[in-house]
Backbone bond lengths (Angstrom), bond angles and torsions (degrees), N, CA, C in turn:
res aa  C-N    CA-C-N  psi(-1)  N-CA   C-N-CA  omega(-1)  CA-C   N-CA-C  phi
1 M - - - 1.520 - - 1.637 109.03 -
2 V 1.259 119.05 -16.13 1.400 123.37 -177.03 1.505 112.35 -56.02
3 I 1.298 116.88 -42.12 1.419 116.98 174.17 1.572 116.22 -62.13
4 F 1.231 117.14 -43.14 1.539 124.00 172.11 1.587 111.81 -52.93
5 E 1.310 111.34 -44.42 1.467 120.74 -175.95 1.456 109.55 -67.53
6 E 1.352 117.87 -44.23 1.397 121.95 -179.69 1.477 112.77 -65.88
7 V 1.305 116.95 -42.47 1.523 123.73 177.14 1.481 112.78 -64.07
8 A 1.344 115.05 -37.01 1.561 121.99 -178.80 1.447 108.59 -64.26
9 K 1.362 116.00 -35.92 1.541 118.67 -172.23 1.473 107.21 -88.33
10 S 1.290 125.99 -16.36 1.475 130.44 -169.07 1.477 112.71 -85.41
11 D 1.338 119.62 175.37 1.449 127.97 178.58 1.398 110.91 -92.59
12 L 1.505 121.61 10.22 1.407 120.66 175.30 1.538 109.66 -64.60
13 Y 1.445 107.61 148.37 1.522 113.57 176.88 1.476 113.95 -65.21
14 G 1.347 118.14 -27.47 1.473 118.12 179.43 1.535 106.33 170.91
15 I 1.367 113.64 -173.52 1.519 120.75 168.12 1.490 106.50 -152.74
16 I 1.306 110.89 143.76 1.458 126.72 -178.25 1.648 107.22 -106.57
17 F 1.175 118.34 121.37 1.491 123.21 176.58 1.530 110.95 -137.33
18 T 1.377 115.54 157.74 1.457 122.33 175.92 1.487 107.91 -109.88
19 F 1.308 120.39 152.01 1.394 129.19 174.53 1.455 114.34 -146.83
20 T 1.327 117.18 117.27 1.520 122.61 177.90 1.537 105.39 -77.69
21 M 1.319 116.57 115.40 1.404 118.74 -176.16 1.478 111.03 -126.99
22 A 1.307 113.96 138.27 1.459 126.61 169.70 1.459 112.09 -95.08
23 Y 1.230 121.17 122.70 1.541 124.07 -169.55 1.523 108.48 -79.10
24 N 1.355 119.04 -15.02 1.420 123.06 -175.00 1.576 106.10 -106.05
25 C 1.339 117.07 13.01 1.536 121.27 -176.21 1.621 102.05 -115.78
26 V 1.423 106.64 113.79 1.438 116.44 177.31 1.501 116.83 -59.80
27 E 1.246 116.75 -35.29 1.502 123.79 173.98 1.553 111.41 -60.00
28 D 1.304 113.12 -47.57 1.494 115.86 -178.99 1.550 114.02 -60.80
29 V 1.314 109.14 -50.58 1.408 118.12 175.31 1.578 118.00 -50.89
30 K 1.340 111.08 -44.68 1.453 118.02 178.15 1.557 113.33 -70.32
31 Q 1.267 111.98 -30.91 1.603 118.82 176.68 1.545 106.74 -64.83
32 I 1.296 115.74 -53.81 1.470 119.74 -179.75 1.539 109.95 -61.36
33 Q 1.304 122.08 -37.72 1.465 122.23 171.06 1.517 116.14 -57.20
34 A 1.226 111.14 -42.80 1.480 122.66 178.81 1.477 114.52 -60.25
35 I 1.367 113.99 -44.49 1.370 123.45 171.69 1.439 115.16 -61.36
36 E 1.333 119.22 -46.29 1.375 130.43 175.95 1.476 114.17 -51.34
37 N 1.398 111.32 -47.93 1.474 120.51 -175.22 1.536 112.26 -69.71
38 I 1.355 119.70 -30.99 1.481 124.41 177.20 1.579 103.76 -59.92
39 F 1.350 121.45 -49.26 1.347 121.83 -168.47 1.581 109.42 -78.33
40 K 1.327 115.30 -38.62 1.478 117.30 -179.76 1.452 113.64 -65.87
41 E 1.398 116.99 -32.58 1.460 123.54 -176.64 1.714 105.46 -72.40
42 N 1.163 114.40 -20.57 1.478 118.51 179.87 1.604 111.84 -106.37
43 G 1.337 111.59 19.58 1.481 116.41 177.70 1.548 117.81 72.83
44 G 1.367 116.86 17.05 1.397 124.41 -177.42 1.535 110.35 -75.15
45 E 1.373 116.28 160.27 1.417 125.37 171.98 1.537 111.04 -111.66
46 L 1.337 122.72 135.35 1.397 122.59 -174.68 1.523 109.12 -115.73
47 Y 1.319 119.24 144.55 1.356 130.72 174.35 1.499 113.12 -123.02
48 Y 1.309 116.75 141.42 1.451 117.40 -179.46 1.503 107.01 -132.45
49 I 1.442 108.41 131.87 1.383 120.18 171.46 1.520 109.16 -119.14
50 E 1.337 114.87 123.96 1.469 119.92 179.79 1.619 106.11 -105.40
51 L 1.215 120.31 122.14 1.508 125.54 -179.57 1.683 104.96 -103.25
52 E 1.161 113.08 129.95 1.495 120.34 172.73 1.492 116.71 -129.82
53 A 1.337 118.68 135.53 1.375 123.23 177.12 1.504 108.43 -147.00
54 P 1.344 121.26 157.24 1.456 124.47 174.98 1.506 111.74 -61.59
55 L 1.342 113.33 160.87 1.461 120.03 178.44 1.527 109.95 -55.84
56 D 1.404 118.78 -48.45 1.431 119.62 -171.79 1.487 109.90 -63.14
57 I 1.342 119.09 -32.37 1.506 123.81 -178.13 1.565 107.29 -68.61
58 S 1.377 112.61 -42.86 1.596 117.74 -179.90 1.433 109.96 -64.08
59 L 1.336 117.74 -37.85 1.457 121.32 -179.92 1.538 114.30 -66.21
60 E 1.243 110.93 -35.58 1.526 116.80 -176.60 1.541 107.54 -81.47
61 R 1.231 122.01 -34.88 1.543 126.35 170.42 1.506 108.50 -63.46
62 N 1.174 117.55 -36.82 1.562 122.46 -179.50 1.468 110.13 -55.19
63 K 1.268 122.27 -27.58 1.470 126.73 -174.22 1.537 111.92 -107.89
64 T 1.335 122.21 8.84 1.394 117.59 175.70 1.504 117.37 -74.00
65 E 1.349 112.28 156.74 1.525 116.84 -175.96 1.558 111.30 -53.00
66 N 1.266 116.45 -45.14 1.452 121.59 -173.46 1.458 112.87 -65.65
67 R 1.413 113.94 -41.06 1.470 116.55 176.13 1.539 113.18 -64.66
68 L 1.289 113.62 -45.44 1.495 118.84 -179.76 1.529 113.08 -63.87
69 N 1.382 116.65 -31.51 1.392 117.18 -177.89 1.578 112.05 -73.99
70 N 1.313 111.74 -38.33 1.504 121.55 -172.62 1.545 115.73 -93.41
71 K 1.277 117.03 -18.13 1.532 118.55 179.56 1.551 108.12 -121.44
72 T 1.238 117.45 99.34 1.508 119.63 175.61 1.554 115.13 -47.09
73 S 1.329 112.62 -40.83 1.361 125.23 -170.23 1.560 111.71 -64.42
74 K 1.401 112.47 -17.33 1.539 113.02 -176.54 1.544 106.08 -99.20
75 R 1.251 123.30 -5.68 1.455 122.66 -179.77 1.403 121.25 -59.70
76 N 1.294 113.20 -31.41 1.498 119.91 172.38 1.672 103.55 -87.39
77 I 1.318 116.68 84.92 1.380 122.80 -175.91 1.479 117.45 -55.18
78 E 1.338 113.55 -39.67 1.416 117.40 -177.94 1.549 113.41 -63.12
79 L 1.369 112.53 -46.14 1.452 118.82 175.45 1.399 116.34 -68.64
80 S 1.353 120.19 -33.61 1.392 125.61 178.17 1.598 112.04 -67.83
81 E 1.410 114.56 -39.54 1.472 116.74 177.92 1.592 109.47 -68.97
82 K 1.273 117.83 -37.91 1.465 122.27 -179.07 1.629 107.81 -59.01
83 L 1.282 111.18 -43.10 1.560 114.45 176.83 1.525 114.35 -65.92
84 I 1.389 118.03 -31.38 1.424 117.48 176.40 1.512 111.76 -75.68
85 F 1.307 119.64 -38.00 1.462 122.00 172.17 1.540 114.31 -60.64
86 K 1.365 110.73 -41.10 1.576 114.26 177.60 1.538 106.69 -63.78
87 A 1.370 120.06 -42.17 1.449 119.68 -172.24 1.547 105.00 -67.75
88 E 1.321 118.02 -40.85 1.494 119.35 -175.20 1.569 108.18 -62.07
89 E 1.304 116.14 -42.53 1.530 118.72 -179.60 1.410 115.28 -70.13
90 K 1.392 118.43 -33.28 1.457 120.56 -175.45 1.492 113.28 -98.77
91 Y 1.319 124.72 -26.17 1.472 124.04 -173.35 1.568 110.52 -127.00
92 R 1.376 110.84 158.64 1.418 118.72 172.66 1.465 109.60 -98.28
93 M 1.359 117.30 109.07 1.513 120.94 -171.09 1.566 110.98 -92.14
94 N 1.240 120.00 4.76 1.455 119.23 171.77 1.477 112.52 -140.87
95 S 1.311 120.07 148.84 1.446 126.77 -179.15 1.457 109.45 -73.33
96 Y 1.408 113.47 158.95 1.351 123.54 172.83 1.535 106.82 -82.33
97 D 1.369 115.01 155.26 1.443 117.48 177.34 1.561 113.52 -61.93
98 G 1.319 113.46 122.72 1.476 121.27 176.23 1.575 107.77 91.79
99 E 1.309 118.93 -1.98 1.594 120.14 -179.41 1.400 110.93 -70.41
100 V 1.319 123.27 -35.64 1.458 124.76 -173.60 1.559 105.20 -96.28
101 K 1.357 111.17 120.54 1.514 116.31 -166.11 1.619 104.40 -101.47
102 E 1.308 122.37 -0.81 1.525 122.13 -176.05 1.620 107.69 -63.33
103 K 1.248 114.50 137.34 1.540 115.56 -175.59 1.539 108.70 -75.71
104 N 1.303 116.49 -30.57 1.491 117.43 177.38 1.562 112.99 -93.51
105 Y 1.372 114.02 58.83 1.514 122.21 -174.51 1.471 109.66 -126.25
106 M 1.210 114.46 145.16 1.578 121.16 176.01 1.569 104.64 -152.59
107 K 1.441 105.89 137.06 1.524 113.20 177.05 1.512 100.89 -113.18
108 I 1.402 112.24 136.67 1.553 121.75 -179.70 1.436 106.14 -128.52
109 D 1.344 113.21 129.22 1.461 123.65 166.58 1.497 107.47 -79.68
110 N 1.340 124.75 100.38 1.388 123.19 -172.51 1.532 110.35 -106.77
111 S 1.308 112.30 30.85 1.519 118.29 -176.12 1.560 109.06 -56.92
112 N 1.392 110.59 -39.16 1.446 112.66 -177.29 1.485 115.03 -124.88
113 L 1.302 114.88 29.32 1.451 123.62 -177.47 1.557 108.98 -126.67
114 A 1.291 111.75 144.63 1.341 122.91 172.26 1.580 110.92 -116.21
115 A 1.368 119.42 156.80 1.447 121.11 -175.00 1.493 107.50 -60.43
116 D 1.412 118.76 -39.51 1.459 111.78 -174.10 1.553 114.22 -75.21
117 V 1.329 115.09 -14.68 1.486 121.94 177.31 1.506 103.98 -69.01
118 V 1.315 122.58 -49.38 1.452 123.14 -179.94 1.456 116.48 -64.56
119 A 1.375 117.64 -36.92 1.485 119.44 174.06 1.458 109.02 -69.57
120 K 1.366 122.10 -32.60 1.456 117.71 176.68 1.522 114.89 -69.25
121 M 1.289 113.90 -30.36 1.549 116.03 -179.13 1.519 109.19 -68.93
122 I 1.414 115.97 -34.12 1.423 117.52 177.28 1.483 112.74 -73.53
123 K 1.336 122.02 -33.06 1.406 132.13 178.07 1.545 105.93 -60.15
124 E 1.346 117.41 -54.26 1.493 124.57 -175.17 1.551 109.30 -64.81
125 K 1.227 118.27 -37.09 1.508 121.82 -178.48 1.496 105.55 -66.24
126 S 1.391 119.39 -44.74 1.438 122.14 179.69 1.444 107.64 -60.08
127 T 1.276 118.81 -47.54 1.566 118.85 -176.33 1.527 108.34 -62.33
128 E 1.264 121.71 -40.35 1.384 122.21 177.89 1.492 115.18 -60.54
129 W 1.275 116.16 -37.53 1.500 121.80 174.23 1.466 111.85 -63.98
130 L 1.369 116.37 -48.02 1.459 118.74 -169.76 1.606 111.15 -84.27
131 N 1.350 118.22 9.96 1.381 121.86 167.93 1.611 112.10 -116.10
132 D 1.323 116.61 9.08 1.423 124.09 -178.85 1.595 103.94 -93.18
133 L 1.280 117.29 117.81 1.494 124.44 -179.69 1.399 110.60 -59.45
134 E 1.335 120.63 -37.41 1.482 123.45 173.36 1.437 117.85 -54.87
135 T 1.373 111.95 -34.55 1.494 117.86 178.33 1.596 109.36 -86.41
136 T 1.267 116.89 -47.09 1.531 121.27 -170.16 1.529 110.47 -74.85
137 D 1.357 121.90 -26.50 1.466 121.19 174.20 1.471 112.33 -56.72
138 Y 1.428 113.37 -40.37 1.481 113.42 -178.63 1.511 116.28 -78.61
139 I 1.272 116.18 -7.65 1.537 117.67 174.92 1.491 112.65 -115.26
140 G 1.330 117.86 6.04 1.471 122.53 172.27 1.566 111.52 70.76
141 R 1.424 115.03 36.90 1.477 120.28 177.46 1.483 113.65 -119.08
142 S 1.362 119.02 11.86 1.443 118.78 -171.62 1.615 113.36 -68.30
143 A 1.304 116.48 -17.74 1.437 119.58 177.77 1.547 111.13 -76.23
144 T 1.284 115.62 -7.36 1.503 116.31 -169.71 1.554 108.71 -112.79
145 I 1.304 119.06 115.33 1.493 114.92 174.37 1.590 113.67 -88.26
146 I 1.261 117.94 122.61 1.415 118.74 -179.95 1.459 114.83 -92.70
147 T 1.399 116.75 125.52 1.502 118.68 177.50 1.464 101.77 -84.88
148 L 1.380 106.21 169.04 1.468 119.78 175.26 1.549 111.58 -58.80
149 E 1.252 113.30 -44.16 1.570 122.51 -175.05 1.486 105.46 -62.98
150 E 1.408 121.41 -44.25 1.457 125.49 -175.35 1.503 105.70 -71.17
151 E 1.356 117.83 -39.97 1.540 115.98 -179.82 1.510 107.89 -69.55
152 R 1.327 121.21 -37.06 1.518 122.12 173.52 1.422 110.39 -54.55
153 K 1.376 121.92 -47.38 1.476 121.98 -179.97 1.518 109.23 -60.25
154 Y 1.335 110.11 -46.79 1.611 114.30 -177.91 1.524 109.99 -64.48
155 F 1.324 123.43 -36.31 1.391 125.62 179.60 1.562 108.85 -66.89
156 E 1.349 116.30 -45.44 1.519 118.78 171.69 1.446 115.80 -57.70
157 D 1.327 116.20 -49.45 1.539 118.06 174.66 1.435 112.18 -54.27
158 S 1.302 117.19 -47.79 1.404 120.01 -167.69 1.531 110.23 -66.99
159 T 1.325 109.77 -40.78 1.555 115.17 -177.39 1.525 112.05 -65.71
160 N 1.415 116.41 -15.04 1.442 116.97 -178.79 1.569 106.40 -100.28
161 K 1.362 118.64 8.37 1.427 122.44 171.90 1.517 110.63 -94.00
162 E 1.272 116.46 129.00 1.519 115.95 -178.98 1.396 116.50 -67.91
163 N 1.328 125.45 -25.77 1.372 124.26 -176.96 1.534 112.87 -109.54
164 S 1.352 119.14 36.51 1.416 126.84 175.98 1.524 106.18 -120.22
165 F 1.285 115.87 125.80 1.565 120.87 -179.19 1.457 111.07 -131.17
166 F 1.348 112.96 156.57 1.405 125.54 165.65 1.521 112.74 -84.05
167 I 1.352 112.09 144.47 1.483 116.25 172.97 1.516 104.61 -106.28
168 T 1.438 114.19 124.69 1.420 122.27 179.77 1.522 109.15 -129.81
169 T 1.413 108.94 159.24 1.447 113.89 176.67 1.599 109.79 -88.81
170 L 1.351 112.16 146.88 1.481 120.85 -167.91 1.502 100.80 -71.46
171 D 1.346 122.65 -45.25 1.372 120.34 -168.88 1.576 119.50 -70.27
172 E 1.323 109.51 -39.52 1.482 116.65 -177.72 1.602 113.40 -107.42
173 D 1.405 113.74 -12.38 1.445 120.19 -176.58 1.573 103.50 61.52
174 K 1.295 122.01 44.53 1.399 130.32 179.71 1.504 111.65 -91.70
175 L 1.308 121.75 123.51 1.461 125.16 174.23 1.536 112.43 -69.15
176 I 1.374 116.41 120.07 1.484 121.00 -175.93 1.539 109.03 -126.82
177 G 1.296 117.51 -3.03 1.463 110.69 -177.97 1.529 109.62 172.39
178 T 1.344 117.57 178.83 1.400 122.13 178.94 1.599 111.77 -132.17
179 I 1.349 117.73 160.92 1.412 120.83 179.01 1.541 107.49 -148.61
180 S 1.297 118.58 143.58 1.557 110.99 -177.75 1.629 104.61 -157.88
181 L 1.252 113.84 160.51 1.532 124.05 167.84 1.471 102.04 -106.58
182 E 1.291 120.81 124.81 1.434 126.76 -179.84 1.444 115.52 -130.53
183 N 1.357 120.53 173.76 1.509 122.19 -179.75 1.572 110.22 51.81
184 F 1.303 114.90 46.50 1.520 113.21 -176.72 1.547 109.15 -72.66
185 N 1.347 109.69 136.46 1.541 117.46 -178.99 1.563 105.00 -114.45
186 P 1.304 114.34 107.51 1.471 117.58 178.64 1.501 120.94 -62.54
187 I 1.350 111.14 -26.85 1.444 118.72 178.26 1.591 114.94 -79.01
188 N 1.273 112.56 -50.79 1.477 118.44 -178.32 1.588 108.86 -84.06
189 R 1.284 113.46 -7.77 1.560 117.28 179.71 1.588 111.90 56.52
190 N 1.358 113.32 43.65 1.488 116.72 176.26 1.608 112.16 -125.84
191 A 1.352 114.64 163.93 1.392 117.26 177.46 1.548 107.99 -151.24
192 V 1.312 117.08 170.21 1.472 116.53 -178.13 1.571 106.05 -116.29
193 L 1.293 114.75 133.55 1.368 120.93 -176.37 1.625 111.48 -88.44
194 G 1.299 118.97 133.94 1.371 120.89 178.21 1.447 108.38 -130.43
195 I 1.377 121.31 139.21 1.468 122.72 -176.64 1.566 106.27 -161.61
196 F 1.309 112.50 139.75 1.555 119.61 164.90 1.537 108.75 -149.65
197 I 1.297 108.91 145.17 1.441 122.18 176.86 1.685 101.06 -102.29
198 G 1.359 111.26 101.97 1.498 111.48 -177.17 1.490 116.07 -77.19
199 D 1.268 113.47 -31.66 1.566 122.13 -177.03 1.519 107.25 -79.09
200 K 1.346 117.97 111.81 1.513 119.06 -171.05 1.553 110.10 -64.00
201 E 1.338 112.58 -34.07 1.422 114.42 -177.09 1.597 114.28 -60.21
202 Y 1.137 115.87 -14.79 1.431 120.15 -177.18 1.675 118.60 -108.68
203 R 1.259 108.86 7.10 1.505 114.28 174.56 1.448 114.45 -78.64
204 S 1.340 119.07 153.75 1.535 125.41 -179.56 1.498 113.07 57.28
205 K 1.414 115.71 30.65 1.358 119.42 178.18 1.573 111.45 -124.60
206 G 1.301 116.46 17.50 1.499 119.43 170.74 1.563 110.97 92.84
207 Y 1.314 118.33 -5.67 1.416 115.88 -179.65 1.511 115.03 -68.07
208 G 1.397 116.20 -41.39 1.348 118.01 174.79 1.456 116.46 -64.46
209 K 1.213 125.43 -46.40 1.449 131.80 170.71 1.452 111.59 -47.80
210 E 1.255 119.20 -50.48 1.482 121.50 -171.37 1.621 106.95 -72.88
211 A 1.305 115.12 -36.15 1.459 120.90 -179.08 1.701 106.82 -65.33
212 I 1.419 112.30 -45.27 1.536 112.66 179.40 1.438 110.98 -67.45
213 E 1.383 122.65 -35.85 1.410 121.20 177.68 1.605 112.60 -67.47
214 L 1.205 119.39 -33.33 1.510 126.34 175.29 1.562 107.17 -63.33
215 I 1.321 115.12 -51.53 1.450 119.37 -171.38 1.563 111.91 -74.64
216 L 1.284 115.85 -26.97 1.469 122.63 167.78 1.457 112.23 -63.36
217 D 1.333 120.73 -53.91 1.404 122.92 168.80 1.447 118.08 -46.57
218 F 1.296 114.34 -47.16 1.412 123.06 -179.77 1.576 112.14 -66.74
219 G 1.373 112.30 -42.38 1.565 113.03 179.60 1.497 114.92 -67.43
220 F 1.303 114.76 -46.73 1.511 121.02 -178.97 1.580 112.07 -69.65
221 N 1.318 115.55 -47.35 1.467 116.33 -166.38 1.491 112.69 -100.29
222 Y 1.489 123.11 -4.27 1.306 119.65 177.69 1.640 108.48 -129.95
223 L 1.320 116.98 -24.82 1.488 120.50 175.91 1.580 113.37 -99.13
224 N 1.400 112.03 -4.23 1.510 121.57 175.87 1.558 112.54 56.48
225 L 1.391 110.10 40.64 1.534 117.33 178.73 1.490 108.77 -75.97
226 H 1.285 115.75 151.82 1.581 115.83 178.74 1.645 105.40 -108.24
227 E 1.263 118.68 -21.95 1.414 121.07 178.05 1.607 110.23 -149.62
228 I 1.358 110.84 136.96 1.496 120.66 169.73 1.410 112.02 -120.08
229 K 1.334 117.35 125.53 1.512 120.46 -167.30 1.640 105.16 -124.72
230 L 1.313 112.97 169.21 1.436 122.42 178.07 1.512 111.42 -162.04
231 D 1.432 111.46 158.10 1.563 115.65 167.82 1.434 104.42 -112.94
232 V 1.363 112.08 151.93 1.496 119.69 174.17 1.438 112.74 -142.78
233 M 1.308 121.25 147.75 1.504 124.89 178.45 1.541 104.81 -70.36
234 A 1.362 114.20 134.14 1.515 122.75 -172.85 1.610 109.81 -59.08
235 F 1.438 110.04 -31.45 1.495 109.88 -177.77 1.506 115.27 -84.34
236 N 1.397 116.61 -2.57 1.417 116.67 178.70 1.562 115.40 -90.12
237 E 1.337 107.93 76.91 1.591 124.55 -172.07 1.492 108.09 -57.89
238 R 1.289 114.27 -37.78 1.480 121.40 -178.62 1.457 112.87 -60.51
239 A 1.314 111.46 -51.15 1.471 117.20 178.30 1.560 117.38 -65.98
240 I 1.314 112.87 -37.82 1.564 118.70 176.60 1.398 112.34 -64.37
241 K 1.311 118.20 -41.92 1.436 125.61 -175.97 1.617 103.98 -63.65
242 C 1.390 119.89 -43.61 1.465 125.53 -179.85 1.466 107.89 -62.77
243 Y 1.416 118.00 -49.05 1.443 115.83 -176.24 1.587 109.10 -61.52
244 K 1.295 118.85 -46.12 1.465 119.02 -178.70 1.462 114.12 -58.47
245 K 1.362 116.40 -34.20 1.586 121.54 173.74 1.492 104.07 -61.91
246 C 1.291 124.52 -42.79 1.466 124.15 179.33 1.448 117.31 -79.48
247 G 1.357 118.62 1.04 1.554 120.14 167.80 1.384 111.93 110.57
248 F 1.428 121.68 -1.04 1.483 118.50 -173.81 1.621 104.73 -81.34
249 K 1.283 111.00 157.57 1.567 122.30 -174.27 1.458 102.69 -136.67
250 E 1.441 111.08 141.73 1.394 117.62 175.42 1.405 117.63 -76.77
251 Y 1.315 121.86 134.78 1.515 123.97 -170.86 1.534 109.32 -127.68
252 G 1.307 117.90 -1.37 1.567 123.01 -171.06 1.445 111.59 -173.61
253 R 1.257 113.20 160.73 1.517 124.44 172.80 1.490 111.66 -151.13
254 R 1.319 112.69 126.04 1.510 116.88 174.04 1.579 108.85 -97.87
255 R 1.322 119.44 111.07 1.359 122.56 -176.52 1.467 120.60 -67.94
256 E 1.287 116.53 125.76 1.500 122.01 179.58 1.588 114.10 43.54
257 S 1.337 104.73 47.02 1.608 110.87 -176.89 1.524 115.00 -93.88
258 T 1.374 114.45 -2.61 1.517 115.86 -179.27 1.609 108.42 -127.42
259 Y 1.266 116.23 125.13 1.511 119.24 174.72 1.516 108.81 -90.49
260 L 1.375 112.55 130.33 1.532 114.02 179.63 1.468 110.03 -155.52
261 N 1.308 117.45 126.57 1.435 124.40 179.73 1.560 112.84 51.77
262 G 1.315 120.11 41.83 1.408 122.11 177.09 1.469 119.60 85.48
263 K 1.427 112.83 4.30 1.488 114.63 176.05 1.501 112.10 -133.10
264 Y 1.220 122.81 163.85 1.480 130.66 166.37 1.388 111.90 -97.80
265 Y 1.401 113.48 133.93 1.517 121.02 179.07 1.436 109.74 -124.58
266 D 1.446 113.39 155.75 1.354 120.07 174.27 1.595 113.10 -80.94
267 V 1.315 117.47 152.77 1.470 120.18 -178.50 1.699 102.33 -120.17
268 I 1.315 115.04 122.83 1.404 121.54 -178.43 1.562 104.66 -99.75
269 S 1.410 107.59 138.07 1.543 120.24 177.85 1.547 108.92 -101.56
270 M 1.174 122.33 134.09 1.394 124.41 -177.55 1.579 111.89 -136.28
271 D 1.241 123.02 152.96 1.380 122.88 176.09 1.594 113.38 -153.15
272 I 1.306 112.38 169.00 1.420 112.56 172.94 1.621 107.75 -144.77
273 L 1.412 119.17 142.57 1.349 120.36 -171.55 1.414 107.43 -101.65
274 R 1.387 120.71 161.97 1.379 124.05 -180.00 1.509 121.08 -57.52
275 R 1.375 113.71 -38.55 1.436 124.76 174.53 1.566 112.25 -64.23
276 E 1.356 116.33 -22.54 1.389 119.98 179.78 1.379 118.44 -88.75
277 F 1.412 116.00 -9.31 1.319 124.09 -176.41 1.604 114.11 -97.45
278 T 1.314 117.45 116.00 1.542 116.71 -168.83 1.528 109.41 -121.64
279 G 1.313 113.12 7.29 1.551 116.84 -178.75 1.550 113.59 -71.63
280 N 1.355 113.77 162.08 1.451 119.78 171.84 1.460 106.24 -141.89
281 Y 1.334 118.24 89.15 1.426 117.17 -170.07 1.502 116.51 -111.18
282 I 1.320 118.97 -21.49 1.519 122.96 170.95 1.436 109.57 -64.57
283 K 1.422 118.73 118.78 1.426 116.95 -167.37 1.532 113.37 -88.18
284 N 1.438 117.89 -20.12 1.420 116.73 -171.63 1.517 113.92 -98.66
285 K 1.348 117.07 27.33 1.476 123.66 179.63 1.550 107.66 -56.61
286 N 1.303 121.51 144.71 1.327 125.63 178.61 1.422 111.69 -98.74
287 I 1.420 118.23 -24.37 1.442 122.30 -178.74 1.447 108.71 -137.50
């Protein structure tokens, strides 16, 4: 537990660890709860991913080259398989549907999935969005064609940024867009908001507004920002209306500064100051 205690008190962004858990074993449940308490007492946020696969898949993976090279305990294959069979007979290694009540929880059947496959799906979806004129016209990027390789690099860079987030649906955990705080200025305490809803089916349904409200709460009350600003195309009335509902105010306009589809358009600059933000949208605050 010492490692978890040190991480919870540190400035590290987080820690990823795996735990083989038996749901009908009281000791395992208590150990997970003890780890949870360490992070929750220090204001941490926990995320749970439960992986499930049939016994035959588990046995096959137990003998792969990567597993044998990196886990010395697996190199005695006969003993390792006996332990797997024993665990299957004695313990329940996966939860029942609805048993885990944590909000940040996802169960994945990874029988036929590899981690890089899931990442690839997300990258390809992002590339599709950023080459859709109906999306890029509104963010002023239609003159730029994004290749899969370029979007892969963007995705990898973005996932390494602490203040860049995916927007997903709660019911299906479906990726529909991204939101971020960029160009952070530590002296002036300001940053630039970037957001787009790439999946057209989910526009004008409140997802963008909710994501903005959450990141404003995060930016002002956790990053100690003084100002959050953005630029928006003047014809993007839907976005301007949303930004105003969230508290943004227009403070400038660059006339005919962007050329798009044969015409020049104004770009509107908007911002919101910390004293103007009164929302409280992050639900799991401890103080």
